[in-house]
ROLUMDO-782138 format. One record per residue: y, z, x of N, C-alpha, C in turn; chain; residue in one letter. Coordinates in Angstrom, 2 decimals, padded with zeros to 5 digits, m for minus. Layout:
<atoms>
n_Y: Y, n_Z: Z, n_X: X, ca_Y: Y, ca_Z: Z, ca_X: X, c_Y: Y, c_Z: Z, c_X: X, chain: A, resn: A
...
</atoms>
This chain:
<atoms>
n_Y: 021.67, n_Z: m023.44, n_X: m029.14, ca_Y: 020.92, ca_Z: m022.23, ca_X: m028.81, c_Y: 019.50, c_Z: m022.58, c_X: m028.39, chain: A, resn: X
n_Y: 018.93, n_Z: m023.55, n_X: m029.04, ca_Y: 017.57, ca_Z: m023.97, ca_X: m028.70, c_Y: 017.51, c_Z: m024.48, c_X: m027.26, chain: A, resn: X
n_Y: 018.55, n_Z: m025.19, n_X: m026.85, ca_Y: 018.60, ca_Z: m025.75, ca_X: m025.50, c_Y: 018.69, c_Z: m024.63, c_X: m024.45, chain: A, resn: X
n_Y: 019.50, n_Z: m023.61, n_X: m024.72, ca_Y: 019.62, ca_Z: m022.52, ca_X: m023.76, c_Y: 018.33, c_Z: m021.70, c_X: m023.68, chain: A, resn: X
n_Y: 017.60, n_Z: m021.59, n_X: m024.79, ca_Y: 016.32, ca_Z: m020.89, ca_X: m024.79, c_Y: 015.30, c_Z: m021.64, c_X: m023.94, chain: A, resn: X
n_Y: 015.29, n_Z: m022.97, n_X: m024.05, ca_Y: 014.38, ca_Z: m023.77, ca_X: m023.22, c_Y: 014.73, c_Z: m023.63, c_X: m021.74, chain: A, resn: X
n_Y: 016.02, n_Z: m023.61, n_X: m021.44, ca_Y: 016.44, ca_Z: m023.43, ca_X: m020.05, c_Y: 016.02, c_Z: m022.06, c_X: m019.54, chain: A, resn: X
n_Y: 016.09, n_Z: m021.04, n_X: m020.39, ca_Y: 015.66, ca_Z: m019.69, ca_X: m020.01, c_Y: 014.17, c_Z: m019.67, c_X: m019.71, chain: A, resn: X
n_Y: 013.38, n_Z: m020.37, n_X: m020.50, ca_Y: 011.94, ca_Z: m020.40, ca_X: m020.28, c_Y: 011.57, c_Z: m021.13, c_X: m018.99, chain: A, resn: X
n_Y: 012.39, n_Z: m022.09, n_X: m018.57, ca_Y: 012.11, ca_Z: m022.83, ca_X: m017.34, c_Y: 012.57, c_Z: m022.09, c_X: m016.09, chain: A, resn: X
n_Y: 013.42, n_Z: m021.10, n_X: m016.26, ca_Y: 013.94, ca_Z: m020.35, ca_X: m015.11, c_Y: 012.80, c_Z: m019.57, c_X: m014.45, chain: A, resn: X
n_Y: 012.65, n_Z: m019.74, n_X: m013.15, ca_Y: 011.54, ca_Z: m019.11, ca_X: m012.45, c_Y: 011.99, c_Z: m018.05, c_X: m011.44, chain: A, resn: X
n_Y: 013.28, n_Z: m017.76, n_X: m011.38, ca_Y: 013.76, ca_Z: m016.81, ca_X: m010.38, c_Y: 013.21, c_Z: m015.41, c_X: m010.64, chain: A, resn: X
n_Y: 013.08, n_Z: m015.00, n_X: m011.88, ca_Y: 012.51, ca_Z: m013.69, ca_X: m012.20, c_Y: 011.04, c_Z: m013.62, c_X: m011.84, chain: A, resn: X
n_Y: 010.33, n_Z: m014.72, n_X: m012.05, ca_Y: 008.90, ca_Z: m014.75, ca_X: m011.73, c_Y: 008.68, c_Z: m014.58, c_X: m010.23, chain: A, resn: X
n_Y: 009.55, n_Z: m015.17, n_X: m009.44, ca_Y: 009.43, ca_Z: m015.04, ca_X: m007.99, c_Y: 009.64, c_Z: m013.60, c_X: m007.57, chain: A, resn: X
n_Y: 010.61, n_Z: m012.93, n_X: m008.18, ca_Y: 010.85, ca_Z: m011.52, ca_X: m007.85, c_Y: 009.65, c_Z: m010.67, c_X: m008.22, chain: A, resn: X
n_Y: 009.04, n_Z: m010.96, n_X: m009.35, ca_Y: 007.85, ca_Z: m010.21, ca_X: m009.78, c_Y: 006.70, c_Z: m010.45, c_X: m008.80, chain: A, resn: X
n_Y: 006.53, n_Z: m011.68, n_X: m008.38, ca_Y: 005.46, ca_Z: m011.99, ca_X: m007.43, c_Y: 005.67, c_Z: m011.25, c_X: m006.11, chain: A, resn: X
n_Y: 006.90, n_Z: m011.23, n_X: m005.62, ca_Y: 007.18, ca_Z: m010.50, ca_X: m004.38, c_Y: 006.94, c_Z: m009.00, c_X: m004.59, chain: A, resn: X
n_Y: 007.29, n_Z: m008.50, n_X: m005.74, ca_Y: 007.04, ca_Z: m007.09, ca_X: m006.04, c_Y: 005.56, c_Z: m006.76, c_X: m006.03, chain: A, resn: X
n_Y: 004.76, n_Z: m007.64, n_X: m006.59, ca_Y: 003.30, ca_Z: m007.42, ca_X: m006.61, c_Y: 002.75, c_Z: m007.47, c_X: m005.19, chain: A, resn: X
n_Y: 003.21, n_Z: m008.43, n_X: m004.39, ca_Y: 002.73, ca_Z: m008.53, ca_X: m003.01, c_Y: 003.10, c_Z: m007.28, c_X: m002.22, chain: A, resn: X
n_Y: 004.34, n_Z: m006.82, n_X: m002.35, ca_Y: 004.77, ca_Z: m005.61, ca_X: m001.64, c_Y: 003.96, c_Z: m004.41, c_X: m002.10, chain: A, resn: X
n_Y: 003.71, n_Z: m004.32, n_X: m003.41, ca_Y: 002.91, ca_Z: m003.22, ca_X: m003.93, c_Y: 001.51, c_Z: m003.21, c_X: m003.36, chain: A, resn: X
n_Y: 000.91, n_Z: m004.39, n_X: m003.22, ca_Y: m000.44, ca_Z: m004.48, ca_X: m002.66, c_Y: m000.44, c_Z: m004.09, c_X: m001.19, chain: A, resn: X
n_Y: 000.58, n_Z: m004.51, n_X: m000.45, ca_Y: 000.67, ca_Z: m004.14, ca_X: 000.97, c_Y: 000.81, c_Z: m002.63, c_X: 001.12, chain: A, resn: X
n_Y: 001.65, n_Z: m002.03, n_X: 000.28, ca_Y: 001.83, ca_Z: m000.58, ca_X: 000.34, c_Y: 000.53, c_Z: 000.14, c_X: 000.00, chain: A, resn: X
n_Y: m000.19, n_Z: m000.35, n_X: m001.01, ca_Y: m001.45, ca_Z: 000.26, ca_X: m001.40, c_Y: m002.46, c_Z: 000.21, c_X: m000.26, chain: A, resn: X
n_Y: m002.58, n_Z: m000.93, n_X: 000.40, ca_Y: m003.51, ca_Z: m001.06, ca_X: 001.53, c_Y: m003.08, c_Z: m000.15, c_X: 002.68, chain: A, resn: X
n_Y: m001.77, n_Z: m000.05, n_X: 002.92, ca_Y: m001.29, ca_Z: 000.83, ca_X: 003.99, c_Y: m001.61, c_Z: 002.28, c_X: 003.69, chain: A, resn: X
n_Y: m001.44, n_Z: 002.70, n_X: 002.45, ca_Y: m001.74, ca_Z: 004.09, ca_X: 002.08, c_Y: m003.23, c_Z: 004.37, c_X: 002.25, chain: A, resn: X
n_Y: m004.06, n_Z: 003.45, n_X: 001.81, ca_Y: m005.51, ca_Z: 003.63, ca_X: 001.94, c_Y: m005.90, c_Z: 003.70, c_X: 003.42, chain: A, resn: X
n_Y: m005.33, n_Z: 002.82, n_X: 004.24, ca_Y: m005.65, ca_Z: 002.82, ca_X: 005.67, c_Y: m005.19, c_Z: 004.09, c_X: 006.37, chain: A, resn: X
n_Y: m003.98, n_Z: 004.54, n_X: 006.06, ca_Y: m003.46, ca_Z: 005.76, ca_X: 006.68, c_Y: m004.28, c_Z: 006.97, c_X: 006.25, chain: A, resn: X
n_Y: m004.69, n_Z: 007.00, n_X: 005.00, ca_Y: m005.52, ca_Z: 008.11, ca_X: 004.52, c_Y: m006.86, c_Z: 008.13, c_X: 005.24, chain: A, resn: X
n_Y: m007.47, n_Z: 006.96, n_X: 005.40, ca_Y: m008.77, ca_Z: 006.89, ca_X: 006.08, c_Y: m008.63, c_Z: 007.30, c_X: 007.54, chain: A, resn: X
n_Y: m007.59, n_Z: 006.83, n_X: 008.20, ca_Y: m007.39, ca_Z: 007.20, ca_X: 009.60, c_Y: m007.07, c_Z: 008.69, c_X: 009.74, chain: A, resn: X
n_Y: m006.32, n_Z: 009.22, n_X: 008.80, ca_Y: m006.00, ca_Z: 010.64, ca_X: 008.84, c_Y: m007.23, c_Z: 011.50, c_X: 008.70, chain: A, resn: X
n_Y: m008.13, n_Z: 011.10, n_X: 007.81, ca_Y: m009.37, ca_Z: 011.86, ca_X: 007.63, c_Y: m010.24, c_Z: 011.79, c_X: 008.88, chain: A, resn: X
n_Y: m010.34, n_Z: 010.62, n_X: 009.48, ca_Y: m011.13, ca_Z: 010.47, ca_X: 010.70, c_Y: m010.50, c_Z: 011.28, c_X: 011.83, chain: A, resn: X
n_Y: m009.18, n_Z: 011.27, n_X: 011.91, ca_Y: m008.50, ca_Z: 012.03, ca_X: 012.95, c_Y: m008.71, c_Z: 013.53, c_X: 012.75, chain: A, resn: X
n_Y: m008.66, n_Z: 013.97, n_X: 011.52, ca_Y: m008.88, ca_Z: 015.39, ca_X: 011.23, c_Y: m010.30, c_Z: 015.80, c_X: 011.62, chain: A, resn: X
n_Y: m011.26, n_Z: 014.95, n_X: 011.32, ca_Y: m012.65, ca_Z: 015.25, ca_X: 011.71, c_Y: m012.80, c_Z: 015.35, c_X: 013.22, chain: A, resn: X
n_Y: m012.12, n_Z: 014.46, n_X: 013.96, ca_Y: m012.19, ca_Z: 014.52, ca_X: 015.42, c_Y: m011.60, c_Z: 015.83, c_X: 015.95, chain: A, resn: X
n_Y: m010.48, n_Z: 016.26, n_X: 015.41, ca_Y: m009.86, ca_Z: 017.50, ca_X: 015.87, c_Y: m010.70, c_Z: 018.72, c_X: 015.48, chain: A, resn: X
n_Y: m011.36, n_Z: 018.64, n_X: 014.33, ca_Y: m012.27, ca_Z: 019.73, ca_X: 013.95, c_Y: m013.43, c_Z: 019.83, c_X: 014.95, chain: A, resn: X
n_Y: m013.94, n_Z: 018.68, n_X: 015.39, ca_Y: m015.02, ca_Z: 018.69, ca_X: 016.39, c_Y: m014.54, c_Z: 019.26, c_X: 017.71, chain: A, resn: X
n_Y: m013.33, n_Z: 018.91, n_X: 018.12, ca_Y: m012.76, ca_Z: 019.46, ca_X: 019.35, c_Y: m012.61, c_Z: 020.97, c_X: 019.23, chain: A, resn: X
n_Y: m012.10, n_Z: 021.42, n_X: 018.10, ca_Y: m011.91, ca_Z: 022.85, ca_X: 017.87, c_Y: m013.22, c_Z: 023.59, c_X: 017.90, chain: A, resn: X
n_Y: m014.23, n_Z: 023.03, n_X: 017.27, ca_Y: m015.56, ca_Z: 023.67, ca_X: 017.28, c_Y: m016.15, c_Z: 023.71, c_X: 018.69, chain: A, resn: X
n_Y: m015.96, n_Z: 022.65, n_X: 019.45, ca_Y: m016.49, ca_Z: 022.60, ca_X: 020.82, c_Y: m015.81, c_Z: 023.64, c_X: 021.70, chain: A, resn: X
n_Y: m014.51, n_Z: 023.79, n_X: 021.54, ca_Y: m013.78, ca_Z: 024.79, ca_X: 022.33, c_Y: m014.21, c_Z: 026.19, c_X: 021.93, chain: A, resn: X
n_Y: m014.38, n_Z: 026.42, n_X: 020.65, ca_Y: m014.77, ca_Z: 027.76, ca_X: 020.18, c_Y: m016.18, c_Z: 028.10, c_X: 020.66, chain: A, resn: X
n_Y: m017.09, n_Z: 027.13, n_X: 020.69, ca_Y: m018.46, ca_Z: 027.38, ca_X: 021.11, c_Y: m018.60, c_Z: 027.46, c_X: 022.63, chain: A, resn: X
n_Y: m017.64, n_Z: 026.92, n_X: 023.36, ca_Y: m017.70, ca_Z: 026.95, ca_X: 024.83, c_Y: m017.40, c_Z: 028.34, c_X: 025.38, chain: A, resn: X
n_Y: m016.65, n_Z: 029.12, n_X: 024.63, ca_Y: m016.22, ca_Z: 030.42, ca_X: 025.14, c_Y: m017.12, c_Z: 031.51, c_X: 024.82, chain: A, resn: X
</atoms>
């Protein structure tokens, strides 16, 4: 039993999956932050267009 426990501790396949999960999570987080920032900037641009059209008439 002691030998199988040592083999379990040396197994790194689970660690690799966790590392990939962390990397994917970080990529998703950056994508969400970027999309949110671009969405806010885009909304501000359309608000300016709307105001310009309303003031032109």
